[in-house]
mmCIF file as gemmi writes it, N, C-alpha and C atoms, coordinates in Angstrom:
data_model
loop_
_atom_site.group_PDB
_atom_site.id
_atom_site.type_symbol
_atom_site.label_atom_id
_atom_site.label_alt_id
_atom_site.label_comp_id
_atom_site.label_asym_id
_atom_site.label_entity_id
_atom_site.label_seq_id
_atom_site.pdbx_PDB_ins_code
_atom_site.Cartn_x
_atom_site.Cartn_y
_atom_site.Cartn_z
_atom_site.occupancy
_atom_site.B_iso_or_equiv
_atom_site.pdbx_formal_charge
_atom_site.auth_seq_id
_atom_site.auth_asym_id
_atom_site.pdbx_PDB_model_num
ATOM 1 N N . MET Axp A 1 ? 133.11 108.695 105.322 1 0 ? 1 A 1
ATOM 2 C CA . MET Axp A 1 ? 132.52 109.637 106.411 1 0 ? 1 A 1
ATOM 3 C C . MET Axp A 1 ? 131.821 108.335 107.303 1 0 ? 1 A 1
ATOM 4 N N . ASN Axp A 2 ? 132.383 108.622 108.768 1 0 ? 2 A 1
ATOM 5 C CA . ASN Axp A 2 ? 132.15 107.66 109.633 1 0 ? 2 A 1
ATOM 6 C C . ASN Axp A 2 ? 131.355 108.183 110.767 1 0 ? 2 A 1
ATOM 7 N N . SER Axp A 3 ? 130.874 109.474 110.759 1 0 ? 3 A 1
ATOM 8 C CA . SER Axp A 3 ? 130.198 109.889 111.987 1 0 ? 3 A 1
ATOM 9 C C . SER Axp A 3 ? 128.98 110.707 111.365 1 0 ? 3 A 1
ATOM 10 N N . VAL Axp A 4 ? 128.172 110.751 112.134 1 0 ? 4 A 1
ATOM 11 C CA . VAL Axp A 4 ? 126.896 111.763 111.846 1 0 ? 4 A 1
ATOM 12 C C . VAL Axp A 4 ? 127.466 113.197 111.778 1 0 ? 4 A 1
ATOM 13 N N . LEU Axp A 5 ? 128.381 113.541 112.515 1 0 ? 5 A 1
ATOM 14 C CA . LEU Axp A 5 ? 128.837 115.016 112.358 1 0 ? 5 A 1
ATOM 15 C C . LEU Axp A 5 ? 129.608 115.282 111.195 1 0 ? 5 A 1
ATOM 16 N N . GLU Axp A 6 ? 130.112 114.305 110.541 1 0 ? 6 A 1
ATOM 17 C CA . GLU Axp A 6 ? 130.936 114.374 109.173 1 0 ? 6 A 1
ATOM 18 C C . GLU Axp A 6 ? 129.855 114.447 108.202 1 0 ? 6 A 1
ATOM 19 N N . VAL Axp A 7 ? 128.707 113.889 108.117 1 0 ? 7 A 1
ATOM 20 C CA . VAL Axp A 7 ? 127.572 113.815 107.403 1 0 ? 7 A 1
ATOM 21 C C . VAL Axp A 7 ? 126.93 115.012 107.23 1 0 ? 7 A 1
ATOM 22 N N . GLU Axp A 8 ? 126.808 115.435 108.395 1 0 ? 8 A 1
ATOM 23 C CA . GLU Axp A 8 ? 126.037 116.931 108.883 1 0 ? 8 A 1
ATOM 24 C C . GLU Axp A 8 ? 126.921 117.94 108.06 1 0 ? 8 A 1
ATOM 25 N N . LYS Axp A 9 ? 128.271 117.865 108.341 1 0 ? 9 A 1
ATOM 26 C CA . LYS Axp A 9 ? 129.149 118.99 107.729 1 0 ? 9 A 1
ATOM 27 C C . LYS Axp A 9 ? 129.046 118.925 106.238 1 0 ? 9 A 1
ATOM 28 N N . ALA Axp A 10 ? 129.018 117.728 105.595 1 0 ? 10 A 1
ATOM 29 C CA . ALA Axp A 10 ? 129.136 117.614 104.354 1 0 ? 10 A 1
ATOM 30 C C . ALA Axp A 10 ? 127.651 118.045 103.74 1 0 ? 10 A 1
ATOM 31 N N . LEU Axp A 11 ? 126.584 117.805 104.367 1 0 ? 11 A 1
ATOM 32 C CA . LEU Axp A 11 ? 125.335 118.185 103.999 1 0 ? 11 A 1
ATOM 33 C C . LEU Axp A 11 ? 125.259 119.759 103.985 1 0 ? 11 A 1
ATOM 34 N N . ARG Axp A 12 ? 125.768 120.431 105.088 1 0 ? 12 A 1
ATOM 35 C CA . ARG Axp A 12 ? 125.843 121.848 105.271 1 0 ? 12 A 1
ATOM 36 C C . ARG Axp A 12 ? 126.717 122.666 103.974 1 0 ? 12 A 1
ATOM 37 N N . GLN Axp A 13 ? 127.688 121.84 103.443 1 0 ? 13 A 1
ATOM 38 C CA . GLN Axp A 13 ? 128.252 122.489 102.158 1 0 ? 13 A 1
ATOM 39 C C . GLN Axp A 13 ? 127.643 122.549 101.048 1 0 ? 13 A 1
ATOM 40 N N . LEU Axp A 14 ? 126.512 121.661 100.898 1 0 ? 14 A 1
ATOM 41 C CA . LEU Axp A 14 ? 125.644 121.675 99.749 1 0 ? 14 A 1
ATOM 42 C C . LEU Axp A 14 ? 124.87 122.794 99.497 1 0 ? 14 A 1
ATOM 43 N N . PRO Axp A 15 ? 124.41 123.137 98.363 1 0 ? 15 A 1
ATOM 44 C CA . PRO Axp A 15 ? 123.673 124.413 98.036 1 0 ? 15 A 1
ATOM 45 C C . PRO Axp A 15 ? 122.148 123.946 98.549 1 0 ? 15 A 1
ATOM 46 N N . PRO Axp A 16 ? 121.341 124.858 99.011 1 0 ? 16 A 1
ATOM 47 C CA . PRO Axp A 16 ? 119.978 124.617 99.479 1 0 ? 16 A 1
ATOM 48 C C . PRO Axp A 16 ? 119.164 123.655 98.722 1 0 ? 16 A 1
ATOM 49 N N . GLU Axp A 17 ? 119.127 123.867 97.235 1 0 ? 17 A 1
ATOM 50 C CA . GLU Axp A 17 ? 118.47 123.032 96.547 1 0 ? 17 A 1
ATOM 51 C C . GLU Axp A 17 ? 118.672 121.785 96.966 1 0 ? 17 A 1
ATOM 52 N N . ASP Axp A 18 ? 119.885 121.214 96.931 1 0 ? 18 A 1
ATOM 53 C CA . ASP Axp A 18 ? 120.338 119.921 97.123 1 0 ? 18 A 1
ATOM 54 C C . ASP Axp A 18 ? 120.261 119.205 98.526 1 0 ? 18 A 1
ATOM 55 N N . ARG Axp A 19 ? 120.229 120.027 99.225 1 0 ? 19 A 1
ATOM 56 C CA . ARG Axp A 19 ? 119.941 119.697 100.748 1 0 ? 19 A 1
ATOM 57 C C . ARG Axp A 19 ? 118.476 119.375 100.913 1 0 ? 19 A 1
ATOM 58 N N . TRP Axp A 20 ? 117.541 120.385 100.096 1 0 ? 20 A 1
ATOM 59 C CA . TRP Axp A 20 ? 116.252 119.91 100.383 1 0 ? 20 A 1
ATOM 60 C C . TRP Axp A 20 ? 115.871 118.488 99.484 1 0 ? 20 A 1
ATOM 61 N N . GLU Axp A 21 ? 116.468 118.239 98.352 1 0 ? 21 A 1
ATOM 62 C CA . GLU Axp A 21 ? 116.316 116.879 97.779 1 0 ? 21 A 1
ATOM 63 C C . GLU Axp A 21 ? 116.681 115.831 98.804 1 0 ? 21 A 1
ATOM 64 N N . VAL Axp A 22 ? 117.884 116.118 99.557 1 0 ? 22 A 1
ATOM 65 C CA . VAL Axp A 22 ? 118.455 115.088 100.274 1 0 ? 22 A 1
ATOM 66 C C . VAL Axp A 22 ? 117.586 114.907 101.382 1 0 ? 22 A 1
ATOM 67 N N . ALA Axp A 23 ? 117.003 115.935 101.945 1 0 ? 23 A 1
ATOM 68 C CA . ALA Axp A 23 ? 115.84 115.973 102.986 1 0 ? 23 A 1
ATOM 69 C C . ALA Axp A 23 ? 114.66 115.231 102.524 1 0 ? 23 A 1
ATOM 70 N N . ARG Axp A 24 ? 114.102 115.526 101.299 1 0 ? 24 A 1
ATOM 71 C CA . ARG Axp A 24 ? 112.987 115.014 100.969 1 0 ? 24 A 1
ATOM 72 C C . ARG Axp A 24 ? 113.12 113.352 100.535 1 0 ? 24 A 1
ATOM 73 N N . TRP Axp A 25 ? 114.216 113.188 99.865 1 0 ? 25 A 1
ATOM 74 C CA . TRP Axp A 25 ? 114.708 111.565 99.998 1 0 ? 25 A 1
ATOM 75 C C . TRP Axp A 25 ? 114.668 110.831 101.414 1 0 ? 25 A 1
ATOM 76 N N . LEU Axp A 26 ? 115.388 111.373 102.169 1 0 ? 26 A 1
ATOM 77 C CA . LEU Axp A 26 ? 115.327 110.768 103.53 1 0 ? 26 A 1
ATOM 78 C C . LEU Axp A 26 ? 114.08 110.52 104.368 1 0 ? 26 A 1
ATOM 79 N N . LEU Axp A 27 ? 113.196 111.817 104.247 1 0 ? 27 A 1
ATOM 80 C CA . LEU Axp A 27 ? 111.767 111.499 104.67 1 0 ? 27 A 1
ATOM 81 C C . LEU Axp A 27 ? 111.194 110.535 104.028 1 0 ? 27 A 1
ATOM 82 N N . ASP Axp A 28 ? 110.995 110.519 102.787 1 0 ? 28 A 1
ATOM 83 C CA . ASP Axp A 28 ? 110.46 109.562 101.886 1 0 ? 28 A 1
ATOM 84 C C . ASP Axp A 28 ? 110.911 107.978 102.331 1 0 ? 28 A 1
ATOM 85 N N . ASP Axp A 29 ? 112.152 107.871 102.422 1 0 ? 29 A 1
ATOM 86 C CA . ASP Axp A 29 ? 112.867 106.531 102.964 1 0 ? 29 A 1
ATOM 87 C C . ASP Axp A 29 ? 112.369 106.097 104.26 1 0 ? 29 A 1
ATOM 88 N N . LEU Axp A 30 ? 112.434 107.2 105.318 1 0 ? 30 A 1
ATOM 89 C CA . LEU Axp A 30 ? 112.034 106.833 106.664 1 0 ? 30 A 1
ATOM 90 C C . LEU Axp A 30 ? 110.456 106.705 106.71 1 0 ? 30 A 1
ATOM 91 N N . GLN Axp A 31 ? 109.861 107.246 105.994 1 0 ? 31 A 1
ATOM 92 C CA . GLN Axp A 31 ? 108.414 107.188 105.995 1 0 ? 31 A 1
ATOM 93 C C . GLN Axp A 31 ? 108.033 105.488 105.495 1 0 ? 31 A 1
ATOM 94 N N . GLY Axp A 32 ? 108.688 105.173 104.365 1 0 ? 32 A 1
ATOM 95 C CA . GLY Axp A 32 ? 108.275 103.983 103.785 1 0 ? 32 A 1
ATOM 96 C C . GLY Axp A 32 ? 109.01 103.014 104.633 1 0 ? 32 A 1
ATOM 97 N N . HIS Axp A 33 ? 109.963 103.107 105.229 1 0 ? 33 A 1
ATOM 98 C CA . HIS Axp A 33 ? 110.49 102.034 106.182 1 0 ? 33 A 1
ATOM 99 C C . HIS Axp A 33 ? 109.837 101.925 107.488 1 0 ? 33 A 1
ATOM 100 N N . THR Axp A 34 ? 109.182 103.116 107.94 1 0 ? 34 A 1
ATOM 101 C CA . THR Axp A 34 ? 108.512 103.11 109.277 1 0 ? 34 A 1
ATOM 102 C C . THR Axp A 34 ? 107.137 102.496 109.092 1 0 ? 34 A 1
ATOM 103 N N . ALA Axp A 35 ? 106.526 102.622 107.887 1 0 ? 35 A 1
ATOM 104 C CA . ALA Axp A 35 ? 105.159 102.261 107.493 1 0 ? 35 A 1
ATOM 105 C C . ALA Axp A 35 ? 105.378 100.849 107.384 1 0 ? 35 A 1
ATOM 106 N N . SER Axp A 36 ? 106.457 100.177 106.5 1 0 ? 36 A 1
ATOM 107 C CA . SER Axp A 36 ? 106.474 98.625 106.315 1 0 ? 36 A 1
ATOM 108 C C . SER Axp A 36 ? 106.721 98.13 107.518 1 0 ? 36 A 1
ATOM 109 N N . HIS Axp A 37 ? 107.636 98.646 108.535 1 0 ? 37 A 1
ATOM 110 C CA . HIS Axp A 37 ? 108.152 98.019 109.641 1 0 ? 37 A 1
ATOM 111 C C . HIS Axp A 37 ? 107.034 97.948 110.727 1 0 ? 37 A 1
ATOM 112 N N . ALA Axp A 38 ? 106.271 99.109 110.681 1 0 ? 38 A 1
ATOM 113 C CA . ALA Axp A 38 ? 105.244 99.388 111.642 1 0 ? 38 A 1
ATOM 114 C C . ALA Axp A 38 ? 104.043 98.324 111.252 1 0 ? 38 A 1
ATOM 115 N N . THR Axp A 39 ? 103.772 98.089 109.963 1 0 ? 39 A 1
ATOM 116 C CA . THR Axp A 39 ? 102.722 96.884 109.543 1 0 ? 39 A 1
ATOM 117 C C . THR Axp A 39 ? 103.232 95.503 109.757 1 0 ? 39 A 1
ATOM 118 N N . ALA Axp A 40 ? 104.456 95.364 109.64 1 0 ? 40 A 1
ATOM 119 C CA . ALA Axp A 40 ? 104.951 93.989 109.878 1 0 ? 40 A 1
ATOM 120 C C . ALA Axp A 40 ? 105.027 93.468 111.304 1 0 ? 40 A 1
ATOM 121 N N . LYS Axp A 41 ? 105.356 94.847 111.979 1 0 ? 41 A 1
ATOM 122 C CA . LYS Axp A 41 ? 105.416 94.538 113.744 1 0 ? 41 A 1
ATOM 123 C C . LYS Axp A 41 ? 103.88 94.427 114.267 1 0 ? 41 A 1
ATOM 124 N N . ARG Axp A 42 ? 103.092 95.169 113.833 1 0 ? 42 A 1
ATOM 125 C CA . ARG Axp A 42 ? 101.676 95.02 114.093 1 0 ? 42 A 1
ATOM 126 C C . ARG Axp A 42 ? 101.057 93.633 113.853 1 0 ? 42 A 1
ATOM 127 N N . ALA Axp A 43 ? 101.423 93.186 112.689 1 0 ? 43 A 1
ATOM 128 C CA . ALA Axp A 43 ? 100.961 91.806 112.233 1 0 ? 43 A 1
ATOM 129 C C . ALA Axp A 43 ? 101.629 90.434 113.045 1 0 ? 43 A 1
ATOM 130 N N . ASP Axp A 44 ? 102.873 90.637 113.608 1 0 ? 44 A 1
ATOM 131 C CA . ASP Axp A 44 ? 103.626 89.732 114.489 1 0 ? 44 A 1
ATOM 132 C C . ASP Axp A 44 ? 102.935 90.024 115.825 1 0 ? 44 A 1
ATOM 133 N N . GLU Axp A 45 ? 102.581 91.3 116.276 1 0 ? 45 A 1
ATOM 134 C CA . GLU Axp A 45 ? 102.065 91.414 117.581 1 0 ? 45 A 1
ATOM 135 C C . GLU Axp A 45 ? 100.71 91.051 117.76 1 0 ? 45 A 1
ATOM 136 N N . THR Axp A 46 ? 100.076 91.005 116.654 1 0 ? 46 A 1
ATOM 137 C CA . THR Axp A 46 ? 98.642 90.55 116.354 1 0 ? 46 A 1
ATOM 138 C C . THR Axp A 46 ? 98.472 89.096 116.664 1 0 ? 46 A 1
ATOM 139 N N . ILE Axp A 47 ? 99.564 88.21 115.971 1 0 ? 47 A 1
ATOM 140 C CA . ILE Axp A 47 ? 99.396 86.873 115.988 1 0 ? 47 A 1
ATOM 141 C C . ILE Axp A 47 ? 100.045 86.422 117.331 1 0 ? 47 A 1
ATOM 142 N N . GLN Axp A 48 ? 100.986 87.119 117.939 1 0 ? 48 A 1
ATOM 143 C CA . GLN Axp A 48 ? 101.356 86.699 119.055 1 0 ? 48 A 1
ATOM 144 C C . GLN Axp A 48 ? 100.743 87.077 120.504 1 0 ? 48 A 1
ATOM 145 N N . THR Axp A 49 ? 99.938 88.175 120.489 1 0 ? 49 A 1
ATOM 146 C CA . THR Axp A 49 ? 99.274 88.664 121.487 1 0 ? 49 A 1
ATOM 147 C C . THR Axp A 49 ? 97.704 88.183 121.526 1 0 ? 49 A 1
ATOM 148 N N . LEU Axp A 50 ? 97.341 87.441 120.504 1 0 ? 50 A 1
ATOM 149 C CA . LEU Axp A 50 ? 95.604 87.056 120.901 1 0 ? 50 A 1
ATOM 150 C C . LEU Axp A 50 ? 95.635 85.776 121.782 1 0 ? 50 A 1
ATOM 151 N N . PRO Axp A 51 ? 95.191 86.257 122.707 1 0 ? 51 A 1
ATOM 152 C CA . PRO Axp A 51 ? 95.024 85.227 123.89 1 0 ? 51 A 1
ATOM 153 C C . PRO Axp A 51 ? 94.003 84.049 123.537 1 0 ? 51 A 1
ATOM 154 N N . PRO Axp A 52 ? 93.854 83.016 124.001 1 0 ? 52 A 1
ATOM 155 C CA . PRO Axp A 52 ? 92.735 81.969 123.375 1 0 ? 52 A 1
ATOM 156 C C . PRO Axp A 52 ? 91.539 82.458 124.201 1 0 ? 52 A 1
ATOM 157 N N . LEU Axp A 53 ? 90.487 82.199 123.582 1 0 ? 53 A 1
ATOM 158 C CA . LEU Axp A 53 ? 89.06 82.714 123.894 1 0 ? 53 A 1
ATOM 159 C C . LEU Axp A 53 ? 88.625 81.614 124.937 1 0 ? 53 A 1
ATOM 160 N N . PRO Axp A 54 ? 87.878 82.038 125.847 1 0 ? 54 A 1
ATOM 161 C CA . PRO Axp A 54 ? 87.36 81.071 127.055 1 0 ? 54 A 1
ATOM 162 C C . PRO Axp A 54 ? 86.106 80.282 126.161 1 0 ? 54 A 1
ATOM 163 N N . ASP Axp A 55 ? 85.889 79.218 126.518 1 0 ? 55 A 1
ATOM 164 C CA . ASP Axp A 55 ? 84.658 78.435 125.955 1 0 ? 55 A 1
ATOM 165 C C . ASP Axp A 55 ? 83.542 78.663 126.995 1 0 ? 55 A 1
ATOM 166 N N . TYR Axp A 56 ? 82.621 79.651 126.404 1 0 ? 56 A 1
ATOM 167 C CA . TYR Axp A 56 ? 81.644 80.097 127.131 1 0 ? 56 A 1
ATOM 168 C C . TYR Axp A 56 ? 80.586 79.251 127.332 1 0 ? 56 A 1
ATOM 169 N N . SER Axp A 57 ? 80.18 78.439 126.251 1 0 ? 57 A 1
ATOM 170 C CA . SER Axp A 57 ? 79.429 77.425 126.39 1 0 ? 57 A 1
ATOM 171 C C . SER Axp A 57 ? 79.644 76.212 127.21 1 0 ? 57 A 1
ATOM 172 N N . ALA Axp A 58 ? 80.79 75.862 127.358 1 0 ? 58 A 1
ATOM 173 C CA . ALA Axp A 58 ? 81.455 74.749 128.154 1 0 ? 58 A 1
ATOM 174 C C . ALA Axp A 58 ? 81.052 75.464 129.848 1 0 ? 58 A 1
ATOM 175 N N . ARG Axp A 59 ? 81.427 76.606 129.86 1 0 ? 59 A 1
ATOM 176 C CA . ARG Axp A 59 ? 81.268 77.355 131.153 1 0 ? 59 A 1
ATOM 177 C C . ARG Axp A 59 ? 79.807 77.239 131.426 1 0 ? 59 A 1
ATOM 178 N N . ARG Axp A 60 ? 78.744 77.632 130.618 1 0 ? 60 A 1
ATOM 179 C CA . ARG Axp A 60 ? 77.447 77.534 130.81 1 0 ? 60 A 1
ATOM 180 C C . ARG Axp A 60 ? 76.96 76.166 131.228 1 0 ? 60 A 1
ATOM 181 N N . ARG Axp A 61 ? 77.291 75.251 130.32 1 0 ? 61 A 1
ATOM 182 C CA . ARG Axp A 61 ? 76.909 73.833 130.562 1 0 ? 61 A 1
ATOM 183 C C . ARG Axp A 61 ? 77.309 73.445 131.974 1 0 ? 61 A 1
ATOM 184 N N . ARG Axp A 62 ? 78.61 73.814 132.385 1 0 ? 62 A 1
ATOM 185 C CA . ARG Axp A 62 ? 79.271 73.318 133.63 1 0 ? 62 A 1
ATOM 186 C C . ARG Axp A 62 ? 78.294 74.035 134.781 1 0 ? 62 A 1
ATOM 187 N N . ILE Axp A 63 ? 77.817 75.023 134.472 1 0 ? 63 A 1
ATOM 188 C CA . ILE Axp A 63 ? 77.242 75.835 135.602 1 0 ? 63 A 1
ATOM 189 C C . ILE Axp A 63 ? 75.611 75.457 135.727 1 0 ? 63 A 1
ATOM 190 N N . PHE Axp A 64 ? 74.971 75.518 134.466 1 0 ? 64 A 1
ATOM 191 C CA . PHE Axp A 64 ? 73.33 75.114 134.41 1 0 ? 64 A 1
ATOM 192 C C . PHE Axp A 64 ? 73.25 73.88 133.98 1 0 ? 64 A 1
ATOM 193 N N . GLY Axp A 65 ? 73.941 73.175 133.759 1 0 ? 65 A 1
ATOM 194 C CA . GLY Axp A 65 ? 73.728 71.773 132.976 1 0 ? 65 A 1
ATOM 195 C C . GLY Axp A 65 ? 73.111 71.861 131.541 1 0 ? 65 A 1
ATOM 196 N N . ASP Axp A 66 ? 71.957 71.154 131.342 1 0 ? 66 A 1
ATOM 197 C CA . ASP Axp A 66 ? 71.473 70.84 129.884 1 0 ? 66 A 1
ATOM 198 C C . ASP Axp A 66 ? 69.999 72.123 130.152 1 0 ? 66 A 1
ATOM 199 N N . LYS Axp A 67 ? 69.748 73.01 131.125 1 0 ? 67 A 1
ATOM 200 C CA . LYS Axp A 67 ? 68.669 73.921 131.186 1 0 ? 67 A 1
ATOM 201 C C . LYS Axp A 67 ? 68.855 74.811 130.137 1 0 ? 67 A 1
ATOM 202 N N . VAL Axp A 68 ? 67.74 74.965 129.646 1 0 ? 68 A 1
ATOM 203 C CA . VAL Axp A 68 ? 67.671 76.021 128.293 1 0 ? 68 A 1
ATOM 204 C C . VAL Axp A 68 ? 67.353 77.493 129.075 1 0 ? 68 A 1
ATOM 205 N N . LEU Axp A 69 ? 68.086 78.359 128.471 1 0 ? 69 A 1
ATOM 206 C CA . LEU Axp A 69 ? 68.051 79.804 129.206 1 0 ? 69 A 1
ATOM 207 C C . LEU Axp A 69 ? 67.281 80.542 128.21 1 0 ? 69 A 1
ATOM 208 N N . PRO Axp A 70 ? 66.275 81.513 128.602 1 0 ? 70 A 1
ATOM 209 C CA . PRO Axp A 70 ? 65.76 82.467 127.901 1 0 ? 70 A 1
ATOM 210 C C . PRO Axp A 70 ? 66.518 83.583 127.392 1 0 ? 70 A 1
ATOM 211 N N . ASN Axp A 71 ? 66.377 83.967 126.234 1 0 ? 71 A 1
ATOM 212 C CA . ASN Axp A 71 ? 66.96 84.921 125.618 1 0 ? 71 A 1
ATOM 213 C C . ASN Axp A 71 ? 66.577 86.219 126.32 1 0 ? 71 A 1
ATOM 214 N N . MET Axp A 72 ? 67.315 87.18 127.278 1 0 ? 72 A 1
ATOM 215 C CA . MET Axp A 72 ? 66.83 87.984 128.005 1 0 ? 72 A 1
ATOM 216 C C . MET Axp A 72 ? 66.55 89.24 127.031 1 0 ? 72 A 1
ATOM 217 N N . VAL Axp A 73 ? 67.332 89.404 125.972 1 0 ? 73 A 1
ATOM 218 C CA . VAL Axp A 73 ? 66.968 90.692 125.032 1 0 ? 73 A 1
ATOM 219 C C . VAL Axp A 73 ? 65.591 90.428 124.54 1 0 ? 73 A 1
ATOM 220 N N . LEU Axp A 74 ? 65.217 89.464 124.09 1 0 ? 74 A 1
ATOM 221 C CA . LEU Axp A 74 ? 64.1 89.116 123.361 1 0 ? 74 A 1
ATOM 222 C C . LEU Axp A 74 ? 62.864 89.216 124.459 1 0 ? 74 A 1
ATOM 223 N N . ALA Axp A 75 ? 63.032 88.779 125.483 1 0 ? 75 A 1
ATOM 224 C CA . ALA Axp A 75 ? 62.265 88.948 126.453 1 0 ? 75 A 1
ATOM 225 C C . ALA Axp A 75 ? 61.699 90.376 126.993 1 0 ? 75 A 1
ATOM 226 N N . ALA Axp A 76 ? 62.908 91.319 127.021 1 0 ? 76 A 1
ATOM 227 C CA . ALA Axp A 76 ? 62.778 92.737 127.313 1 0 ? 76 A 1
ATOM 228 C C . ALA Axp A 76 ? 62.296 93.294 126.098 1 0 ? 76 A 1
ATOM 229 N N . ARG Axp A 77 ? 62.475 92.817 124.854 1 0 ? 77 A 1
ATOM 230 C CA . ARG Axp A 77 ? 61.835 93.667 123.63 1 0 ? 77 A 1
ATOM 231 C C . ARG Axp A 77 ? 60.364 93.186 123.645 1 0 ? 77 A 1
ATOM 232 N N . ALA Axp A 78 ? 59.946 92.036 124.047 1 0 ? 78 A 1
ATOM 233 C CA . ALA Axp A 78 ? 58.577 91.796 124.019 1 0 ? 78 A 1
ATOM 234 C C . ALA Axp A 78 ? 57.714 92.62 125.088 1 0 ? 78 A 1
ATOM 235 N N . GLN Axp A 79 ? 58.555 93.128 126.192 1 0 ? 79 A 1
ATOM 236 C CA . GLN Axp A 79 ? 57.767 93.885 127.057 1 0 ? 79 A 1
ATOM 237 C C . GLN Axp A 79 ? 57.734 95.311 126.754 1 0 ? 79 A 1
ATOM 238 N N . GLU Axp A 80 ? 58.775 95.707 125.681 1 0 ? 80 A 1
ATOM 239 C CA . GLU Axp A 80 ? 58.62 97.227 125.221 1 0 ? 80 A 1
ATOM 240 C C . GLU Axp A 80 ? 57.336 97.67 124.405 1 0 ? 80 A 1
ATOM 241 N N . SER Axp A 81 ? 56.748 98.546 124.67 1 0 ? 81 A 1
ATOM 242 C CA . SER Axp A 81 ? 55.744 98.995 123.727 1 0 ? 81 A 1
ATOM 243 C C . SER Axp A 81 ? 56.147 99.93 122.795 1 0 ? 81 A 1
ATOM 244 N N . TRP Axp A 82 ? 56.17 99.567 121.436 1 0 ? 82 A 1
ATOM 245 C CA . TRP Axp A 82 ? 56.706 100.329 120.421 1 0 ? 82 A 1
ATOM 246 C C . TRP Axp A 82 ? 55.618 101.119 119.912 1 0 ? 82 A 1
């Protein structure tokens, strides 16, 4: 069998029970292969696509020097009336 048409013709000659068995096997195989391939591909993409994170503390020191900045969240919470 060299082509998809030959495989399809051979499958059509099988009884319906056997065709369903082949279909179930094919679906299981495709789902297993797709799941493992997707997991491996996702892991490869994650490793390759993670950009280096910027150094925010170095940027803050470059802009403000050694000045200590207040935590604005804590300042806002202090003004709230609970």
